[in-house]
C-alpha positions in Angstrom: -63.8 59.4 -10.0 -67.0 58.9 -8.5 -68.7 60.3 -5.3 -68.7 56.7 -4.3 -65.2 55.8 -5.1 -63.6 59.1 -3.8 -61.4 59.1 -0.5 -63.7 60.4 2.5 -62.0 62.9 4.3 -60.6 61.0 7.0 -59.1 58.7 4.6 -57.2 61.3 3.3 -56.0 62.8 6.5 -55.1 59.0 7.2 -53.2 58.9 4.0 -51.3 62.3 4.5 -50.2 61.0 8.1 -48.6 57.9 6.7 -46.9 60.3 4.5 -45.3 62.7 6.8 -44.3 59.7 9.4 -42.3 57.7 6.8 -40.7 61.0 6.1 -40.0 61.7 9.3 -38.7 58.2 9.8 -36.9 58.7 6.6 -35.1 62.0 8.3 -34.3 60.0 11.4 -32.6 57.3 9.4 -30.6 59.4 7.5 -29.9 61.6 10.3 -28.4 58.5 12.2 -27.0 57.1 9.7 -25.0 60.3 8.6 -24.1 60.4 12.9 -22.8 57.3 12.6 -20.8 57.8 9.6 -19.2 60.7 11.2 -18.8 59.1 14.2 -16.3 56.4 12.6 -14.3 58.7 10.8 -13.8 60.3 14.4 -13.0 57.2 15.9 -10.8 56.0 13.0 -9.1 59.1 12.8 -8.6 59.5 16.8 -7.0 55.6 16.8 -3.5 56.3 16.0 -1.1 54.3 18.4 1.5 56.1 20.6 3.9 52.6 20.6 5.1 52.8 16.8 7.8 50.8 17.2 11.4 51.3 15.6 12.5 50.5 12.2 16.1 48.6 13.5 15.3 45.4 14.7 19.0 45.6 16.5 18.3 48.5 18.2 15.1 47.1 19.7 14.9 47.2 23.6 15.5 43.4 24.8 15.2 41.7 27.4 17.8 38.7 28.4 20.3 37.6 25.5 22.9 39.5 24.0 23.5 42.1 21.6 24.7 39.3 19.6 22.2 37.4 19.8 19.5 39.7 19.3 21.5 41.0 16.0 21.2 37.4 15.0 17.6 37.1 15.5 17.3 40.2 13.3 19.2 38.8 10.6 17.1 35.8 10.2 13.7 38.3 10.5 15.8 40.4 7.6 16.5 37.7 5.8 12.7 36.2 5.6 11.7 39.9 5.0 14.7 40.5 1.7 13.1 36.6 0.1 9.4 38.2 0.7 10.6 40.9 -1.1 11.6 39.1 -3.8 8.7 36.8 -3.6 11.1 33.8 -3.4 9.4 31.1 -1.8 12.3 29.0 -1.1 14.7 31.1 0.2 11.2 32.8 2.5 11.1 29.3 3.7 14.6 28.5 5.0 14.4 31.3 7.7 11.3 28.6 9.5 12.0 25.6 11.7 11.2 22.2 9.5 7.7 22.2 12.2 7.3 25.6 12.3 3.5 26.9 12.4 2.5 30.4 10.6 -0.7 31.6 11.4 -2.2 34.5 9.2 -3.8 37.6 10.3 -7.4 36.0 8.6 -6.5 33.0 10.5 -5.1 30.5 8.2 -3.1 28.1 10.1 0.4 26.5 8.2 2.1 23.7 9.9 5.6 23.2 9.1 8.4 24.5 6.8 6.9 22.7 3.2 3.5 23.8 3.9 4.2 27.6 4.9 6.6 27.6 1.9 4.3 26.0 -1.3 1.6 28.5 0.1 3.7 31.1 -0.3 4.6 29.9 -3.8 1.1 30.6 -4.7 0.9 33.1 -3.2 3.7 34.9 -4.9 2.7 34.0 -8.1 -0.7 35.2 -7.6 -2.3 38.1 -6.0 0.6 39.0 -3.4 3.2 38.9 -6.7 5.3 42.5 -6.6 4.4 43.0 -2.9 6.8 44.1 -0.2 6.5 43.7 3.9 7.2 46.6 6.5 7.7 45.8 9.8 8.8 48.2 13.2 9.8 46.3 15.7 8.4 46.8 19.7 10.7 44.6 21.4 12.6 41.0 22.0 12.7 38.8 24.3 14.9 35.9 25.2 14.2 32.8 27.1 17.1 30.2 28.6 19.3 31.1 25.9 18.0 29.9 22.8 14.5 31.0 22.7 13.4 34.7 21.2 9.8 36.2 20.8 10.1 39.5 18.8 6.7 41.5 18.7 6.3 44.0 15.8 3.9 46.1 13.9 4.0 45.3 10.2 2.5 45.0 6.9 2.6 44.0 3.1 1.9 46.6 0.6 2.6 47.5 -3.2 4.3 50.8 -4.0 5.1 53.0 -1.7 5.7 52.1 2.4 2.5 52.5 4.7 3.3 55.0 7.1 0.7 53.2 9.4 1.4 49.4 9.7 -1.9 47.4 10.3 -1.0 44.7 11.6 0.7 43.1 14.9 3.2 40.3 14.5 4.9 37.3 16.8 7.6 36.1 15.8 8.9 32.9 18.4 12.5 32.0 16.9 14.6 29.0 18.4 18.4 28.4 17.9 18.8 25.0 16.6 21.5 22.8 16.7 23.5 24.2 13.8 23.6 27.5 16.1 21.3 29.2 13.1 18.0 31.3 14.7 14.9 30.1 12.9 11.5 31.3 12.9 9.5 28.5 15.0 6.0 30.0 15.5 4.6 33.4 13.3 1.2 34.8 14.4 -0.4 38.0 12.6 -3.1 40.1 13.7 -4.9 42.6 12.0 -5.2 45.7 14.2 -9.2 46.5 14.5 -8.6 50.2 15.0 -12.0 51.4 15.7 -13.0 48.6 17.7 -9.7 48.9 20.0 -10.7 52.8 20.1 -14.4 52.0 21.1 -13.2 49.3 23.7 -11.0 52.1 25.0 -13.6 54.9 25.2 -16.1 52.4 27.3 -13.3 50.9 29.5 -10.2 53.1 29.8 -8.3 50.6 31.9 -8.1 48.6 29.2 -5.7 50.8 26.8 -1.9 49.9 27.3 0.2 51.5 29.4 2.3 52.7 26.6 -0.9 54.3 24.5 -1.9 56.3 27.6 
């Protein structure tokens, strides 16, 4: 390098300064990333629910309705679960009314028994093949003798049953003219545990009474 092209002292200092700034920024970004990851892990580990429900549907706390009606409602949900566990789409569909609605946790909406049955036929022969369902029941309410709403935590799984159930579900059941209870509407919501925990930290008044 000739004297004409050799960097001047100010240029060398500027280059060194830029390297120092770049290293500092890199270290800051890395530190923030580590802190964010640690914070996420802490939020995830402290987001367990207290109200986990009960395994036996028939023993759930029910409002209105008779013990016989509760057993009948639980029997319908049990038959639906057993059909899923066998990957039997036709038996699964019979647990629902002809005009039932079905909303999955990803927001997919099915209208009518035929629609949801054929969708599950495809699912049971595809990526849900061999899967099973888990439920833990939160409560049941009866309205006017022929309508029941059952809430639960639930999940699908392969292998061992999961300890923590990641979804919250609402079943609306009706007693039809043949005397049988069937599911008229099903709604499934994926629990976003970290976001839920953050919302409770920012505004504790939003936390459900059962979780305080």
